[in-house]
PLY file of the C-alpha trace (Angstrom):
ply
format ascii 1.0
element vertex 288
property float x
property float y
property float z
element edge 287
property int vertex1
property int vertex2
end_header
0.00 0.00 0.00
2.92 2.30 0.71
4.56 1.39 -2.57
1.51 2.27 -4.69
0.24 5.05 -2.35
-3.14 3.40 -1.88
-4.61 5.77 0.69
-7.97 5.04 2.35
-7.94 1.52 0.97
-6.64 -0.29 4.06
-9.95 -1.77 5.22
-10.92 -2.85 1.70
-7.56 -4.47 0.95
-7.43 -6.22 4.34
-10.87 -7.68 3.69
-9.72 -8.78 0.25
-6.65 -10.48 1.74
-8.64 -12.09 4.54
-6.81 -10.36 7.42
-8.02 -8.02 10.11
-7.11 -4.33 10.06
-5.67 -4.55 13.57
-3.62 -7.59 12.55
-2.22 -5.69 9.58
-1.13 -2.78 11.77
0.44 -5.13 14.32
2.41 -6.75 11.49
3.40 -3.31 10.20
4.55 -2.19 13.66
6.91 -5.16 13.98
8.64 -4.64 10.65
11.83 -3.32 12.26
11.86 -6.24 14.71
11.56 -8.69 11.81
14.42 -7.00 9.98
16.65 -7.23 13.05
15.74 -10.91 13.51
16.47 -11.58 9.84
19.87 -9.89 10.13
20.67 -11.97 13.24
19.66 -15.15 11.37
21.97 -14.26 8.49
24.88 -13.69 10.88
24.27 -17.04 12.58
23.87 -18.69 9.18
27.35 -17.51 8.17
28.83 -19.38 11.17
26.75 -22.51 10.53
27.48 -22.56 6.81
31.22 -22.27 7.47
31.19 -25.65 9.25
28.56 -27.14 6.94
30.79 -26.36 3.93
33.95 -27.41 5.77
32.46 -30.90 6.16
31.12 -30.82 2.58
27.51 -31.03 3.68
28.08 -34.06 5.90
27.32 -32.22 9.14
24.00 -32.28 10.96
22.81 -29.81 13.61
24.44 -31.63 16.52
27.86 -31.92 14.86
27.70 -28.23 13.92
26.70 -27.31 17.47
29.73 -29.15 18.87
32.07 -27.60 16.31
30.75 -24.10 17.01
31.39 -24.53 20.73
34.73 -26.31 20.43
36.26 -24.34 17.55
34.60 -20.91 17.66
33.56 -20.72 21.31
29.99 -19.97 20.20
27.10 -21.52 22.11
24.05 -21.97 19.90
20.95 -24.06 20.64
20.70 -27.11 18.37
17.01 -26.32 17.72
18.01 -22.92 16.37
20.66 -24.53 14.16
18.06 -26.96 12.78
15.63 -24.08 12.15
18.22 -22.08 10.22
19.35 -25.14 8.26
15.72 -25.77 7.21
15.16 -22.07 6.45
18.19 -21.82 4.18
17.95 -25.37 2.75
21.15 -26.77 4.27
20.32 -30.48 4.12
22.81 -32.81 5.80
23.85 -35.79 3.69
24.35 -38.06 6.72
22.82 -38.71 10.13
19.28 -38.41 8.89
16.55 -39.27 11.35
16.18 -42.99 11.91
12.67 -43.92 10.67
12.48 -46.81 13.17
13.28 -44.75 16.28
9.80 -43.39 17.00
8.15 -46.75 16.30
10.48 -48.50 18.71
10.11 -46.01 21.53
6.33 -46.09 21.12
6.19 -49.78 21.97
6.14 -51.08 25.52
9.00 -53.50 24.84
11.64 -50.81 24.48
12.91 -49.26 27.69
15.66 -46.73 28.32
18.39 -46.88 30.97
19.63 -44.18 33.35
22.78 -42.23 32.51
25.38 -43.96 34.69
28.27 -42.18 33.02
27.40 -38.50 33.52
30.02 -37.53 30.89
32.89 -39.02 32.90
34.40 -40.60 29.81
38.00 -40.76 31.02
38.22 -42.87 34.19
41.85 -43.90 33.82
41.17 -47.62 33.30
41.13 -49.32 29.91
37.89 -51.06 28.88
35.89 -49.72 31.82
33.93 -47.03 29.96
32.75 -48.20 26.55
30.90 -45.82 24.24
28.86 -46.95 21.25
26.89 -45.35 18.44
26.00 -45.64 14.74
26.84 -43.26 11.92
25.77 -43.18 8.27
28.20 -43.19 5.34
26.97 -42.23 1.88
28.84 -43.74 -1.09
28.39 -44.52 -4.77
25.92 -41.69 -5.46
23.27 -42.37 -2.86
23.96 -45.78 -1.36
24.32 -46.00 2.42
26.57 -47.87 4.79
25.83 -47.95 8.53
28.88 -48.02 10.80
28.52 -49.21 14.39
31.50 -48.65 16.71
32.54 -49.18 20.32
35.12 -46.73 21.69
37.13 -46.95 24.92
36.44 -43.75 26.86
39.85 -43.71 28.54
42.23 -44.80 25.77
40.13 -43.50 22.81
40.70 -46.84 21.04
38.02 -48.17 18.71
37.61 -51.63 20.18
34.99 -52.95 17.78
33.33 -51.81 14.58
30.99 -53.29 12.02
29.76 -51.83 8.73
26.47 -52.99 7.23
24.02 -52.05 4.49
21.17 -52.69 6.94
19.95 -50.75 9.97
18.43 -53.81 11.60
19.23 -54.67 15.23
21.71 -57.27 13.99
24.05 -54.33 13.27
24.65 -53.65 16.97
24.47 -57.33 17.90
27.32 -58.10 15.50
29.32 -55.19 16.94
28.80 -56.61 20.42
30.00 -60.03 19.21
33.20 -58.44 17.88
33.72 -56.56 21.15
33.29 -59.70 23.27
35.66 -61.61 21.00
38.28 -58.91 21.45
37.87 -58.75 25.24
38.05 -62.57 25.39
36.12 -62.81 28.65
38.11 -60.08 30.42
35.16 -57.84 31.29
35.91 -55.09 33.80
33.69 -55.69 36.89
32.38 -52.11 36.64
32.28 -51.93 32.84
29.70 -49.50 31.44
28.37 -49.70 27.89
26.99 -46.25 27.07
24.85 -45.25 24.08
22.05 -42.92 23.07
18.39 -43.93 23.36
18.21 -45.31 19.81
15.91 -48.21 19.09
18.88 -50.54 18.59
20.07 -50.02 22.16
16.62 -50.10 23.80
15.69 -53.32 21.99
14.97 -56.04 24.59
17.13 -58.61 22.78
20.17 -56.32 22.75
19.64 -55.24 26.35
19.47 -58.85 27.46
22.73 -59.65 25.66
24.48 -56.64 27.22
23.39 -57.69 30.71
24.31 -61.32 30.06
27.82 -60.25 28.95
28.36 -58.45 32.26
28.08 -54.79 31.21
26.13 -52.12 33.04
24.05 -50.42 30.35
23.87 -46.62 30.35
22.13 -44.15 28.03
22.40 -40.46 27.25
19.57 -38.18 28.21
17.10 -37.66 25.39
18.29 -35.09 22.86
21.57 -34.41 24.68
24.46 -34.95 22.27
27.08 -34.02 24.89
26.32 -37.16 26.91
28.10 -39.18 24.21
30.34 -36.41 22.85
33.51 -38.53 22.80
31.92 -41.01 20.40
30.58 -38.20 18.21
34.06 -36.67 18.18
35.51 -39.83 16.63
32.85 -39.91 13.91
33.52 -36.23 13.18
37.27 -36.79 12.80
36.73 -39.89 10.68
34.42 -38.10 8.25
36.87 -35.21 8.01
39.85 -37.44 7.27
38.49 -40.49 5.46
37.94 -40.39 1.69
35.00 -42.72 1.06
32.55 -40.99 -1.29
34.18 -42.56 -4.35
33.68 -46.13 -3.10
31.54 -48.13 -5.51
30.87 -51.24 -3.39
30.24 -51.97 0.28
33.36 -54.18 0.26
35.48 -51.25 -0.87
33.92 -49.04 1.79
34.61 -51.69 4.47
38.27 -51.81 3.42
38.58 -48.02 3.68
36.95 -47.98 7.13
39.13 -50.86 8.38
42.25 -49.09 7.16
41.26 -45.79 8.80
40.43 -47.37 12.16
43.78 -49.17 12.18
45.47 -45.82 11.45
43.39 -44.08 14.16
44.26 -46.66 16.81
47.92 -47.22 15.95
49.28 -44.16 14.15
47.17 -41.08 14.93
48.77 -39.16 17.81
46.44 -37.23 20.10
47.37 -34.25 22.21
45.00 -35.25 25.03
46.64 -38.68 25.23
50.01 -37.19 26.19
50.88 -37.05 22.49
50.49 -40.84 22.15
48.34 -42.98 19.89
45.34 -44.73 21.50
47.19 -48.08 21.42
50.25 -46.53 23.06
48.15 -44.79 25.68
46.49 -48.08 26.65
49.92 -49.61 27.29
50.86 -46.49 29.26
47.80 -46.81 31.51
48.40 -50.50 32.12
52.02 -49.93 33.17
51.48 -46.72 35.14
0 1
1 2
2 3
3 4
4 5
5 6
6 7
7 8
8 9
9 10
10 11
11 12
12 13
13 14
14 15
15 16
16 17
17 18
18 19
19 20
20 21
21 22
22 23
23 24
24 25
25 26
26 27
27 28
28 29
29 30
30 31
31 32
32 33
33 34
34 35
35 36
36 37
37 38
38 39
39 40
40 41
41 42
42 43
43 44
44 45
45 46
46 47
47 48
48 49
49 50
50 51
51 52
52 53
53 54
54 55
55 56
56 57
57 58
58 59
59 60
60 61
61 62
62 63
63 64
64 65
65 66
66 67
67 68
68 69
69 70
70 71
71 72
72 73
73 74
74 75
75 76
76 77
77 78
78 79
79 80
80 81
81 82
82 83
83 84
84 85
85 86
86 87
87 88
88 89
89 90
90 91
91 92
92 93
93 94
94 95
95 96
96 97
97 98
98 99
99 100
100 101
101 102
102 103
103 104
104 105
105 106
106 107
107 108
108 109
109 110
110 111
111 112
112 113
113 114
114 115
115 116
116 117
117 118
118 119
119 120
120 121
121 122
122 123
123 124
124 125
125 126
126 127
127 128
128 129
129 130
130 131
131 132
132 133
133 134
134 135
135 136
136 137
137 138
138 139
139 140
140 141
141 142
142 143
143 144
144 145
145 146
146 147
147 148
148 149
149 150
150 151
151 152
152 153
153 154
154 155
155 156
156 157
157 158
158 159
159 160
160 161
161 162
162 163
163 164
164 165
165 166
166 167
167 168
168 169
169 170
170 171
171 172
172 173
173 174
174 175
175 176
176 177
177 178
178 179
179 180
180 181
181 182
182 183
183 184
184 185
185 186
186 187
187 188
188 189
189 190
190 191
191 192
192 193
193 194
194 195
195 196
196 197
197 198
198 199
199 200
200 201
201 202
202 203
203 204
204 205
205 206
206 207
207 208
208 209
209 210
210 211
211 212
212 213
213 214
214 215
215 216
216 217
217 218
218 219
219 220
220 221
221 222
222 223
223 224
224 225
225 226
226 227
227 228
228 229
229 230
230 231
231 232
232 233
233 234
234 235
235 236
236 237
237 238
238 239
239 240
240 241
241 242
242 243
243 244
244 245
245 246
246 247
247 248
248 249
249 250
250 251
251 252
252 253
253 254
254 255
255 256
256 257
257 258
258 259
259 260
260 261
261 262
262 263
263 264
264 265
265 266
266 267
267 268
268 269
269 270
270 271
271 272
272 273
273 274
274 275
275 276
276 277
277 278
278 279
279 280
280 281
281 282
282 283
283 284
284 285
285 286
286 287
């Protein structure tokens, strides 16, 4: 109306548009507030997009939130990050919502566990705190591999991993088999297996196997990525450093993942491990 200088036409045009006159004036009065909010969104978007582009679109809201806090010292609510990513069409290529999660949690069979860990990942004893999670790997123009890992909270070693083309519960069961084979019956009496509240980990069959193996099962609080931040950190580093997009078969992707995890455990020095590799740091803890 301002643009075309339509004076004395407010009531008529509001009726035509199906809005009230008072509603129109309220909207008009908040124009400056909207402009300020839009400018703030664009500033926040610049920070988000920096990390989104750095990870070539493979970063979801939670990974970006952690990177903002750890790298830039910026605290931003993950819901706000998701809102801005939707608003500006930044669609993550991995870590999409698991379609089975809501179905599983809606059933009476699936139960969560309390958070026994309380973010105390490093307890100075190898194989006492075990962290587990699943990440998605996209390869060969749209095919997906699902990587399940178990990480030692104290040594940072990846103790077990399994890559599958299926998201069925067998993915975490197979990972557990590999972990038990590696531990060879030497389960720490206070061992904790910590995960998120995903349907794989709340499944009664998996929970029974965890208890039978001698682990105390622990779960992050709902929607709190920091409760399993050490595991997420590994996935973030792996996706930064591993070249896997050009893989054409799941076998080729498995070989790349196996090679990277061997490198991570045996050759990748970490400042927080007294400049040792995870394998070296385990030996250091056992002899200290």
